[in-house]
C-alpha beads as a LAMMPS data file, in Angstrom:
LAMMPS data file: protein, C-alpha beads

437 atoms
436 bonds

1 atom types
1 bond types

-500.0 500.0 xlo xhi
-500.0 500.0 ylo yhi
-500.0 500.0 zlo zhi

Masses

1 110.0

Atoms # bond

1 1 1 273.584 262.792 16.961
2 1 1 272.999 264.292 13.525
3 1 1 273.100 261.914 10.564
4 1 1 273.409 262.257 6.819
5 1 1 269.639 262.721 6.380
6 1 1 269.288 265.304 9.159
7 1 1 267.423 268.495 8.191
8 1 1 270.268 270.352 9.890
9 1 1 272.662 269.036 7.256
10 1 1 270.407 269.342 4.245
11 1 1 271.743 272.767 3.348
12 1 1 275.270 271.398 3.512
13 1 1 274.798 268.099 1.667
14 1 1 271.233 267.885 0.336
15 1 1 269.700 268.265 -3.114
16 1 1 265.966 268.931 -3.042
17 1 1 265.517 268.595 -6.813
18 1 1 267.153 265.169 -7.116
19 1 1 265.469 264.035 -3.907
20 1 1 262.100 264.964 -5.418
21 1 1 262.894 262.972 -8.579
22 1 1 263.692 259.945 -6.412
23 1 1 260.919 260.409 -3.848
24 1 1 258.204 257.880 -3.068
25 1 1 255.704 260.103 -4.859
26 1 1 257.873 260.162 -7.986
27 1 1 258.335 256.394 -7.804
28 1 1 254.602 255.753 -7.564
29 1 1 253.977 258.095 -10.494
30 1 1 256.616 256.224 -12.528
31 1 1 255.079 252.870 -11.586
32 1 1 251.713 254.077 -12.833
33 1 1 253.311 255.387 -16.031
34 1 1 254.905 251.972 -16.611
35 1 1 251.631 250.111 -16.018
36 1 1 249.758 252.459 -18.342
37 1 1 252.384 252.047 -21.062
38 1 1 252.202 248.258 -20.739
39 1 1 248.419 248.247 -21.096
40 1 1 248.519 250.717 -23.999
41 1 1 251.118 248.624 -25.831
42 1 1 249.015 245.507 -25.358
43 1 1 245.923 247.368 -26.544
44 1 1 247.710 248.390 -29.735
45 1 1 248.337 244.710 -30.418
46 1 1 244.756 243.697 -29.656
47 1 1 245.654 241.894 -26.435
48 1 1 243.836 244.280 -24.097
49 1 1 240.589 246.199 -24.747
50 1 1 241.247 249.835 -25.573
51 1 1 238.728 250.876 -22.923
52 1 1 240.696 248.974 -20.268
53 1 1 243.984 250.620 -21.305
54 1 1 242.318 254.029 -21.197
55 1 1 240.872 253.332 -17.760
56 1 1 244.307 252.322 -16.477
57 1 1 245.889 255.474 -17.929
58 1 1 243.234 257.614 -16.197
59 1 1 244.008 256.254 -12.709
60 1 1 245.531 258.386 -9.969
61 1 1 248.434 256.945 -8.058
62 1 1 247.848 255.604 -4.545
63 1 1 249.276 257.477 -1.581
64 1 1 252.546 256.330 -0.062
65 1 1 251.097 255.678 3.383
66 1 1 248.537 253.291 1.891
67 1 1 251.296 250.988 0.646
68 1 1 253.685 250.856 3.603
69 1 1 252.265 247.723 5.239
70 1 1 251.916 245.840 1.936
71 1 1 255.496 246.693 0.952
72 1 1 256.801 245.412 4.271
73 1 1 254.801 242.212 3.780
74 1 1 255.699 241.575 0.130
75 1 1 259.253 242.893 0.125
76 1 1 258.500 245.106 -2.878
77 1 1 256.009 247.907 -3.468
78 1 1 254.448 246.615 -6.707
79 1 1 251.990 243.944 -5.450
80 1 1 250.313 246.350 -3.050
81 1 1 250.425 249.076 -5.685
82 1 1 248.725 246.856 -8.274
83 1 1 246.111 245.734 -5.766
84 1 1 245.308 249.351 -4.910
85 1 1 244.913 250.208 -8.595
86 1 1 242.711 247.174 -9.302
87 1 1 240.399 248.202 -6.497
88 1 1 239.803 251.479 -8.363
89 1 1 239.065 249.882 -11.725
90 1 1 235.746 248.483 -12.935
91 1 1 235.715 244.689 -12.724
92 1 1 235.683 244.434 -16.524
93 1 1 239.015 246.260 -16.743
94 1 1 240.839 245.154 -13.593
95 1 1 242.022 241.841 -15.050
96 1 1 243.967 243.667 -17.784
97 1 1 246.130 245.650 -15.391
98 1 1 249.688 244.271 -15.067
99 1 1 248.863 241.549 -17.589
100 1 1 251.780 239.129 -18.024
101 1 1 254.238 241.321 -16.140
102 1 1 256.027 240.730 -12.865
103 1 1 256.808 243.156 -10.068
104 1 1 260.422 243.567 -11.147
105 1 1 259.411 244.544 -14.677
106 1 1 257.360 247.462 -13.434
107 1 1 259.728 248.553 -10.673
108 1 1 262.908 248.399 -12.770
109 1 1 261.178 250.309 -15.556
110 1 1 260.003 252.934 -13.061
111 1 1 263.485 253.261 -11.584
112 1 1 264.856 253.903 -15.077
113 1 1 262.231 256.622 -15.567
114 1 1 263.272 258.226 -12.292
115 1 1 266.955 258.146 -13.115
116 1 1 266.287 259.586 -16.546
117 1 1 264.882 262.607 -14.735
118 1 1 267.918 262.639 -12.451
119 1 1 270.337 262.577 -15.381
120 1 1 268.446 265.434 -17.015
121 1 1 268.839 267.490 -13.838
122 1 1 272.506 266.649 -13.464
123 1 1 273.342 267.271 -17.107
124 1 1 272.126 270.856 -16.891
125 1 1 274.265 271.491 -13.824
126 1 1 277.232 269.691 -15.332
127 1 1 277.114 271.919 -18.409
128 1 1 277.029 274.996 -16.161
129 1 1 280.094 273.788 -14.232
130 1 1 281.940 273.006 -17.471
131 1 1 281.188 276.483 -18.811
132 1 1 282.650 278.026 -15.663
133 1 1 285.794 275.930 -15.933
134 1 1 286.186 276.725 -19.626
135 1 1 286.028 280.443 -18.812
136 1 1 288.652 280.007 -16.096
137 1 1 290.941 278.098 -18.451
138 1 1 290.662 280.800 -21.113
139 1 1 291.046 283.724 -18.724
140 1 1 294.114 282.323 -16.947
141 1 1 296.186 280.999 -19.825
142 1 1 299.043 283.265 -18.798
143 1 1 298.622 283.027 -15.010
144 1 1 301.764 281.211 -13.990
145 1 1 301.886 279.125 -10.826
146 1 1 303.768 276.225 -9.323
147 1 1 302.703 272.753 -10.286
148 1 1 302.850 270.524 -7.246
149 1 1 303.629 266.835 -7.303
150 1 1 303.482 264.783 -4.119
151 1 1 302.653 268.044 -2.287
152 1 1 305.943 269.695 -3.319
153 1 1 306.590 272.435 -5.852
154 1 1 307.649 270.937 -9.167
155 1 1 307.833 272.963 -12.392
156 1 1 305.781 275.954 -13.553
157 1 1 302.303 275.504 -14.945
158 1 1 299.427 277.897 -15.544
159 1 1 296.214 278.199 -13.623
160 1 1 294.496 278.021 -16.992
161 1 1 295.900 274.527 -17.490
162 1 1 294.860 273.540 -13.966
163 1 1 291.282 274.603 -14.815
164 1 1 291.503 272.684 -18.103
165 1 1 292.604 269.599 -16.182
166 1 1 289.567 269.968 -13.919
167 1 1 287.400 270.332 -17.018
168 1 1 288.504 267.318 -19.061
169 1 1 287.083 264.481 -16.900
170 1 1 283.738 266.299 -16.957
171 1 1 283.858 266.587 -20.744
172 1 1 284.474 262.846 -20.992
173 1 1 281.632 262.085 -18.595
174 1 1 279.241 264.380 -20.440
175 1 1 280.187 262.628 -23.656
176 1 1 279.160 259.282 -22.182
177 1 1 275.642 260.413 -21.294
178 1 1 273.925 259.508 -24.591
179 1 1 275.275 255.954 -24.496
180 1 1 274.431 255.680 -20.801
181 1 1 270.817 256.591 -21.503
182 1 1 270.600 254.165 -24.428
183 1 1 272.319 251.225 -22.755
184 1 1 271.125 251.525 -19.158
185 1 1 267.754 253.268 -19.071
186 1 1 265.762 250.399 -20.548
187 1 1 262.304 248.917 -20.313
188 1 1 262.162 245.748 -18.245
189 1 1 259.685 243.141 -19.448
190 1 1 260.543 239.551 -18.644
191 1 1 257.573 238.167 -16.795
192 1 1 257.843 235.910 -13.785
193 1 1 261.161 234.193 -14.537
194 1 1 262.516 236.301 -17.353
195 1 1 261.117 233.999 -20.074
196 1 1 258.190 236.247 -21.092
197 1 1 256.012 233.099 -20.978
198 1 1 252.888 234.870 -19.696
199 1 1 253.301 237.636 -22.263
200 1 1 253.103 235.274 -25.211
201 1 1 254.792 235.453 -28.620
202 1 1 254.095 239.159 -28.960
203 1 1 256.257 239.982 -25.932
204 1 1 259.022 241.635 -28.025
205 1 1 256.446 243.798 -29.791
206 1 1 254.874 244.751 -26.455
207 1 1 258.278 245.727 -25.072
208 1 1 259.117 247.785 -28.153
209 1 1 255.854 249.723 -27.982
210 1 1 256.217 250.177 -24.246
211 1 1 259.741 251.551 -24.695
212 1 1 258.585 253.962 -27.401
213 1 1 255.783 255.275 -25.197
214 1 1 258.055 255.760 -22.212
215 1 1 261.028 257.147 -24.115
216 1 1 263.280 254.398 -22.787
217 1 1 265.565 252.052 -24.680
218 1 1 264.634 248.495 -25.571
219 1 1 266.538 245.649 -23.934
220 1 1 267.808 242.783 -26.134
221 1 1 266.452 240.381 -23.523
222 1 1 265.020 240.616 -20.002
223 1 1 267.548 241.846 -17.441
224 1 1 266.093 240.913 -14.045
225 1 1 269.361 239.403 -12.791
226 1 1 271.711 241.353 -15.076
227 1 1 272.540 244.377 -12.959
228 1 1 275.602 245.628 -14.816
229 1 1 273.514 248.494 -16.173
230 1 1 272.674 249.772 -12.704
231 1 1 276.323 249.449 -11.734
232 1 1 277.298 251.384 -14.855
233 1 1 274.862 254.143 -13.928
234 1 1 276.180 254.248 -10.379
235 1 1 279.746 254.189 -11.675
236 1 1 279.095 257.204 -13.892
237 1 1 277.632 259.090 -10.938
238 1 1 280.568 258.163 -8.704
239 1 1 283.072 259.190 -11.375
240 1 1 281.280 262.524 -11.599
241 1 1 281.415 263.119 -7.863
242 1 1 285.039 261.944 -7.804
243 1 1 286.134 264.326 -10.559
244 1 1 284.493 267.228 -8.739
245 1 1 285.885 266.023 -5.421
246 1 1 289.393 266.227 -6.896
247 1 1 288.665 269.811 -7.985
248 1 1 287.352 270.723 -4.542
249 1 1 290.342 269.108 -2.835
250 1 1 292.701 271.195 -4.947
251 1 1 290.740 274.322 -4.062
252 1 1 291.029 273.541 -0.350
253 1 1 294.804 273.247 -0.625
254 1 1 295.273 276.309 -2.821
255 1 1 293.093 278.391 -0.485
256 1 1 295.104 277.517 2.631
257 1 1 296.334 280.588 4.480
258 1 1 300.000 279.852 3.805
259 1 1 299.328 279.231 0.104
260 1 1 296.654 281.833 -0.614
261 1 1 296.552 281.254 -4.365
262 1 1 292.764 281.113 -4.301
263 1 1 290.241 282.982 -2.198
264 1 1 286.590 282.093 -1.702
265 1 1 284.032 284.865 -1.497
266 1 1 281.520 284.288 1.267
267 1 1 283.414 281.385 2.810
268 1 1 282.255 279.876 6.095
269 1 1 283.039 281.383 9.469
270 1 1 284.239 280.028 12.790
271 1 1 282.374 280.163 16.102
272 1 1 285.420 281.608 17.909
273 1 1 287.932 282.851 15.307
274 1 1 286.628 285.859 13.360
275 1 1 289.481 285.748 10.841
276 1 1 288.625 282.268 9.547
277 1 1 287.198 281.698 6.065
278 1 1 286.497 278.006 5.932
279 1 1 286.027 276.374 2.495
280 1 1 282.739 274.768 3.506
281 1 1 281.371 274.147 -0.004
282 1 1 284.622 272.503 -1.093
283 1 1 284.678 270.396 2.070
284 1 1 281.130 269.200 1.439
285 1 1 282.041 268.214 -2.131
286 1 1 285.011 266.141 -0.951
287 1 1 282.915 264.545 1.797
288 1 1 280.128 263.555 -0.588
289 1 1 282.613 262.251 -3.162
290 1 1 284.345 260.067 -0.574
291 1 1 281.029 258.721 0.671
292 1 1 280.040 257.873 -2.898
293 1 1 283.271 255.976 -3.445
294 1 1 282.318 253.700 -0.549
295 1 1 278.746 253.305 -1.801
296 1 1 279.963 252.095 -5.175
297 1 1 281.366 248.994 -3.489
298 1 1 277.929 248.196 -2.096
299 1 1 276.365 248.705 -5.526
300 1 1 278.932 246.327 -7.011
301 1 1 277.936 243.773 -4.383
302 1 1 274.333 244.099 -5.591
303 1 1 275.476 242.862 -9.006
304 1 1 275.945 239.411 -7.445
305 1 1 272.352 238.568 -8.237
306 1 1 271.519 234.915 -7.610
307 1 1 269.714 232.856 -10.233
308 1 1 266.764 234.539 -11.982
309 1 1 265.900 236.968 -9.207
310 1 1 267.452 237.796 -5.854
311 1 1 265.598 239.917 -3.319
312 1 1 268.666 240.587 -1.188
313 1 1 270.727 241.961 -4.068
314 1 1 267.800 243.903 -5.503
315 1 1 266.966 245.521 -2.167
316 1 1 270.617 246.507 -1.652
317 1 1 270.465 248.317 -4.982
318 1 1 267.367 250.235 -3.835
319 1 1 269.277 251.399 -0.787
320 1 1 272.500 252.466 -2.461
321 1 1 271.773 253.804 -5.951
322 1 1 269.480 256.661 -4.826
323 1 1 272.049 257.695 -2.221
324 1 1 274.730 257.845 -4.917
325 1 1 272.490 259.928 -7.180
326 1 1 271.519 262.345 -4.420
327 1 1 275.133 262.800 -3.355
328 1 1 276.211 263.440 -6.948
329 1 1 273.499 266.051 -7.250
330 1 1 274.723 267.689 -4.060
331 1 1 278.281 267.661 -5.379
332 1 1 277.239 269.480 -8.559
333 1 1 275.218 272.079 -6.670
334 1 1 278.075 272.912 -4.357
335 1 1 280.699 272.872 -7.083
336 1 1 278.627 275.401 -9.017
337 1 1 278.565 277.613 -5.917
338 1 1 282.258 277.017 -5.300
339 1 1 283.268 278.138 -8.785
340 1 1 281.081 281.226 -8.497
341 1 1 282.939 282.153 -5.308
342 1 1 286.436 281.363 -6.647
343 1 1 288.871 284.276 -6.752
344 1 1 292.265 283.378 -8.256
345 1 1 295.225 285.357 -6.907
346 1 1 297.797 285.590 -9.736
347 1 1 300.265 287.713 -7.765
348 1 1 300.326 285.220 -4.912
349 1 1 300.736 282.353 -7.373
350 1 1 303.777 284.059 -8.875
351 1 1 305.215 284.952 -5.471
352 1 1 304.907 281.385 -4.177
353 1 1 306.634 280.098 -7.276
354 1 1 309.502 282.566 -6.896
355 1 1 309.885 281.869 -3.168
356 1 1 311.996 278.794 -3.857
357 1 1 314.812 280.832 -5.369
358 1 1 314.103 279.559 -8.838
359 1 1 314.317 275.845 -8.075
360 1 1 311.357 275.415 -10.413
361 1 1 313.812 275.983 -13.313
362 1 1 316.047 273.040 -12.374
363 1 1 314.581 270.601 -14.887
364 1 1 314.699 273.042 -17.799
365 1 1 318.281 274.076 -16.978
366 1 1 319.426 270.468 -16.750
367 1 1 318.001 269.747 -20.200
368 1 1 319.596 272.918 -21.607
369 1 1 323.011 272.038 -20.154
370 1 1 322.725 268.499 -21.531
371 1 1 323.033 269.948 -25.017
372 1 1 326.593 270.992 -24.092
373 1 1 327.788 268.178 -21.818
374 1 1 326.899 264.594 -20.877
375 1 1 323.412 264.374 -19.385
376 1 1 324.647 262.831 -16.115
377 1 1 327.159 265.656 -15.673
378 1 1 324.496 268.272 -16.348
379 1 1 322.130 266.685 -13.847
380 1 1 324.844 266.502 -11.175
381 1 1 325.779 270.138 -11.717
382 1 1 322.188 271.308 -11.334
383 1 1 321.595 269.062 -8.305
384 1 1 324.633 270.552 -6.530
385 1 1 323.425 274.054 -7.369
386 1 1 319.974 273.252 -5.974
387 1 1 321.522 272.155 -2.686
388 1 1 323.447 275.435 -2.499
389 1 1 320.284 277.447 -3.222
390 1 1 318.437 275.654 -0.439
391 1 1 321.328 276.153 1.992
392 1 1 322.124 279.794 1.208
393 1 1 319.028 281.276 -0.379
394 1 1 321.011 282.341 -3.421
395 1 1 318.880 282.108 -6.573
396 1 1 319.533 278.971 -8.582
397 1 1 320.507 280.726 -11.790
398 1 1 322.985 282.955 -9.937
399 1 1 324.601 279.874 -8.390
400 1 1 324.869 278.111 -11.733
401 1 1 326.318 281.108 -13.523
402 1 1 329.161 281.039 -10.991
403 1 1 329.830 277.365 -11.698
404 1 1 329.521 277.182 -15.479
405 1 1 330.237 279.384 -18.453
406 1 1 328.027 277.381 -20.809
407 1 1 326.229 279.926 -23.035
408 1 1 322.563 279.471 -22.153
409 1 1 319.600 281.797 -22.594
410 1 1 319.447 282.526 -18.885
411 1 1 316.705 285.139 -19.271
412 1 1 314.375 282.619 -20.896
413 1 1 315.275 279.923 -18.388
414 1 1 314.488 282.384 -15.604
415 1 1 311.039 283.221 -17.033
416 1 1 308.490 280.796 -15.530
417 1 1 305.931 281.533 -18.228
418 1 1 308.470 280.345 -20.807
419 1 1 308.753 277.052 -18.928
420 1 1 305.129 275.919 -18.969
421 1 1 305.740 273.664 -21.949
422 1 1 302.669 272.931 -24.058
423 1 1 300.222 274.538 -21.642
424 1 1 298.674 276.704 -24.368
425 1 1 297.908 273.910 -26.870
426 1 1 296.795 271.649 -24.027
427 1 1 294.303 274.283 -22.924
428 1 1 293.189 274.617 -26.535
429 1 1 292.614 270.856 -26.718
430 1 1 290.456 270.895 -23.578
431 1 1 288.420 273.845 -24.793
432 1 1 287.951 272.226 -28.203
433 1 1 286.728 269.010 -26.592
434 1 1 284.291 270.999 -24.479
435 1 1 283.054 272.987 -27.483
436 1 1 282.505 269.773 -29.431
437 1 1 279.961 268.431 -26.929

Bonds

1 1 1 2
2 1 2 3
3 1 3 4
4 1 4 5
5 1 5 6
6 1 6 7
7 1 7 8
8 1 8 9
9 1 9 10
10 1 10 11
11 1 11 12
12 1 12 13
13 1 13 14
14 1 14 15
15 1 15 16
16 1 16 17
17 1 17 18
18 1 18 19
19 1 19 20
20 1 20 21
21 1 21 22
22 1 22 23
23 1 23 24
24 1 24 25
25 1 25 26
26 1 26 27
27 1 27 28
28 1 28 29
29 1 29 30
30 1 30 31
31 1 31 32
32 1 32 33
33 1 33 34
34 1 34 35
35 1 35 36
36 1 36 37
37 1 37 38
38 1 38 39
39 1 39 40
40 1 40 41
41 1 41 42
42 1 42 43
43 1 43 44
44 1 44 45
45 1 45 46
46 1 46 47
47 1 47 48
48 1 48 49
49 1 49 50
50 1 50 51
51 1 51 52
52 1 52 53
53 1 53 54
54 1 54 55
55 1 55 56
56 1 56 57
57 1 57 58
58 1 58 59
59 1 59 60
60 1 60 61
61 1 61 62
62 1 62 63
63 1 63 64
64 1 64 65
65 1 65 66
66 1 66 67
67 1 67 68
68 1 68 69
69 1 69 70
70 1 70 71
71 1 71 72
72 1 72 73
73 1 73 74
74 1 74 75
75 1 75 76
76 1 76 77
77 1 77 78
78 1 78 79
79 1 79 80
80 1 80 81
81 1 81 82
82 1 82 83
83 1 83 84
84 1 84 85
85 1 85 86
86 1 86 87
87 1 87 88
88 1 88 89
89 1 89 90
90 1 90 91
91 1 91 92
92 1 92 93
93 1 93 94
94 1 94 95
95 1 95 96
96 1 96 97
97 1 97 98
98 1 98 99
99 1 99 100
100 1 100 101
101 1 101 102
102 1 102 103
103 1 103 104
104 1 104 105
105 1 105 106
106 1 106 107
107 1 107 108
108 1 108 109
109 1 109 110
110 1 110 111
111 1 111 112
112 1 112 113
113 1 113 114
114 1 114 115
115 1 115 116
116 1 116 117
117 1 117 118
118 1 118 119
119 1 119 120
120 1 120 121
121 1 121 122
122 1 122 123
123 1 123 124
124 1 124 125
125 1 125 126
126 1 126 127
127 1 127 128
128 1 128 129
129 1 129 130
130 1 130 131
131 1 131 132
132 1 132 133
133 1 133 134
134 1 134 135
135 1 135 136
136 1 136 137
137 1 137 138
138 1 138 139
139 1 139 140
140 1 140 141
141 1 141 142
142 1 142 143
143 1 143 144
144 1 144 145
145 1 145 146
146 1 146 147
147 1 147 148
148 1 148 149
149 1 149 150
150 1 150 151
151 1 151 152
152 1 152 153
153 1 153 154
154 1 154 155
155 1 155 156
156 1 156 157
157 1 157 158
158 1 158 159
159 1 159 160
160 1 160 161
161 1 161 162
162 1 162 163
163 1 163 164
164 1 164 165
165 1 165 166
166 1 166 167
167 1 167 168
168 1 168 169
169 1 169 170
170 1 170 171
171 1 171 172
172 1 172 173
173 1 173 174
174 1 174 175
175 1 175 176
176 1 176 177
177 1 177 178
178 1 178 179
179 1 179 180
180 1 180 181
181 1 181 182
182 1 182 183
183 1 183 184
184 1 184 185
185 1 185 186
186 1 186 187
187 1 187 188
188 1 188 189
189 1 189 190
190 1 190 191
191 1 191 192
192 1 192 193
193 1 193 194
194 1 194 195
195 1 195 196
196 1 196 197
197 1 197 198
198 1 198 199
199 1 199 200
200 1 200 201
201 1 201 202
202 1 202 203
203 1 203 204
204 1 204 205
205 1 205 206
206 1 206 207
207 1 207 208
208 1 208 209
209 1 209 210
210 1 210 211
211 1 211 212
212 1 212 213
213 1 213 214
214 1 214 215
215 1 215 216
216 1 216 217
217 1 217 218
218 1 218 219
219 1 219 220
220 1 220 221
221 1 221 222
222 1 222 223
223 1 223 224
224 1 224 225
225 1 225 226
226 1 226 227
227 1 227 228
228 1 228 229
229 1 229 230
230 1 230 231
231 1 231 232
232 1 232 233
233 1 233 234
234 1 234 235
235 1 235 236
236 1 236 237
237 1 237 238
238 1 238 239
239 1 239 240
240 1 240 241
241 1 241 242
242 1 242 243
243 1 243 244
244 1 244 245
245 1 245 246
246 1 246 247
247 1 247 248
248 1 248 249
249 1 249 250
250 1 250 251
251 1 251 252
252 1 252 253
253 1 253 254
254 1 254 255
255 1 255 256
256 1 256 257
257 1 257 258
258 1 258 259
259 1 259 260
260 1 260 261
261 1 261 262
262 1 262 263
263 1 263 264
264 1 264 265
265 1 265 266
266 1 266 267
267 1 267 268
268 1 268 269
269 1 269 270
270 1 270 271
271 1 271 272
272 1 272 273
273 1 273 274
274 1 274 275
275 1 275 276
276 1 276 277
277 1 277 278
278 1 278 279
279 1 279 280
280 1 280 281
281 1 281 282
282 1 282 283
283 1 283 284
284 1 284 285
285 1 285 286
286 1 286 287
287 1 287 288
288 1 288 289
289 1 289 290
290 1 290 291
291 1 291 292
292 1 292 293
293 1 293 294
294 1 294 295
295 1 295 296
296 1 296 297
297 1 297 298
298 1 298 299
299 1 299 300
300 1 300 301
301 1 301 302
302 1 302 303
303 1 303 304
304 1 304 305
305 1 305 306
306 1 306 307
307 1 307 308
308 1 308 309
309 1 309 310
310 1 310 311
311 1 311 312
312 1 312 313
313 1 313 314
314 1 314 315
315 1 315 316
316 1 316 317
317 1 317 318
318 1 318 319
319 1 319 320
320 1 320 321
321 1 321 322
322 1 322 323
323 1 323 324
324 1 324 325
325 1 325 326
326 1 326 327
327 1 327 328
328 1 328 329
329 1 329 330
330 1 330 331
331 1 331 332
332 1 332 333
333 1 333 334
334 1 334 335
335 1 335 336
336 1 336 337
337 1 337 338
338 1 338 339
339 1 339 340
340 1 340 341
341 1 341 342
342 1 342 343
343 1 343 344
344 1 344 345
345 1 345 346
346 1 346 347
347 1 347 348
348 1 348 349
349 1 349 350
350 1 350 351
351 1 351 352
352 1 352 353
353 1 353 354
354 1 354 355
355 1 355 356
356 1 356 357
357 1 357 358
358 1 358 359
359 1 359 360
360 1 360 361
361 1 361 362
362 1 362 363
363 1 363 364
364 1 364 365
365 1 365 366
366 1 366 367
367 1 367 368
368 1 368 369
369 1 369 370
370 1 370 371
371 1 371 372
372 1 372 373
373 1 373 374
374 1 374 375
375 1 375 376
376 1 376 377
377 1 377 378
378 1 378 379
379 1 379 380
380 1 380 381
381 1 381 382
382 1 382 383
383 1 383 384
384 1 384 385
385 1 385 386
386 1 386 387
387 1 387 388
388 1 388 389
389 1 389 390
390 1 390 391
391 1 391 392
392 1 392 393
393 1 393 394
394 1 394 395
395 1 395 396
396 1 396 397
397 1 397 398
398 1 398 399
399 1 399 400
400 1 400 401
401 1 401 402
402 1 402 403
403 1 403 404
404 1 404 405
405 1 405 406
406 1 406 407
407 1 407 408
408 1 408 409
409 1 409 410
410 1 410 411
411 1 411 412
412 1 412 413
413 1 413 414
414 1 414 415
415 1 415 416
416 1 416 417
417 1 417 418
418 1 418 419
419 1 419 420
420 1 420 421
421 1 421 422
422 1 422 423
423 1 423 424
424 1 424 425
425 1 425 426
426 1 426 427
427 1 427 428
428 1 428 429
429 1 429 430
430 1 430 431
431 1 431 432
432 1 432 433
433 1 433 434
434 1 434 435
435 1 435 436
436 1 436 437
């Protein structure tokens, strides 16, 4: 049986760049960076000899395989990691490594360094996807199509507005990135029980210097058991995958054979049906987004962190947060490919809209008639005409013109592009919000 981590599925779901940023090698490098920053900060304050801090900064990270047994024994990688580093230091310097810190300080700080790299990767892709959607919105302002509510044709819209609606959640998410980095990607420095007792009165100054060296935010107080930040990070990632999953789900429906309003260049094939063009990239996006929605529940459970430290909650976070990040990276990669392959079909959009016999105009006609008669009467008249159109195939406007002599601008009411409401200014608003980022 193939599973989510199978090499066979990596091309469908995987993300080598994000996986590298979250790999064991990247974690060990981040742990070493955190230890070196701690020692350097303490050296600046005269708490650690400068030579010791320099020796710590010059260390190479241990290899992953050297730490497997110790991690299984200790339940966290840091004790074995620190022991391996101390064995490489001269005796005069070894005592200054990890001075006053606890395992969670170094690991949480390292995880924030890793996810900073992840966010940098994702932001570049996100901006590329937003640019593609902005171009679609601009290019298809006048491409009329049927809006669909509850899987039924409703009133006319434009494909440009559909693209703008795909764009806006991404604009909002991109706008939250600076605050996310400042509020979530923070140095952890609490010592054994979060009191900073072993770090002494200069603990806040140590943390500030450590944060400056690492390019992370300072925390108002130690956050060992305060995991709302990790949940916020995971929530942002899940919202991202969900917004793109909605886009991909729409693409799947609009590319159905019977709908045909979108085509996908280079779509996937079938083993037995040569005519098939399966929307494989869009399917993978929806799959990853759904999986992430489930993972977010597990990450929320990890927020239930008992007392001052809880190994069970902490370890659950290690399991789930990287999976969420990797899936979100995969979603962005495949959405970028999906948009590159997207081929809107304006003629088919118009034909599908017209296929109902003009029922899409029912709302606008009812409002126009209500200016000449009671609203309830107007609605009843249009409803009866709709039933006749469905039964006979006679266009709605032709039916109504037989049943009423109210002087309406029938040509305008019969023009779907005239019935898209505020689509143009709404597109402008989305594009302005995107440009303001």
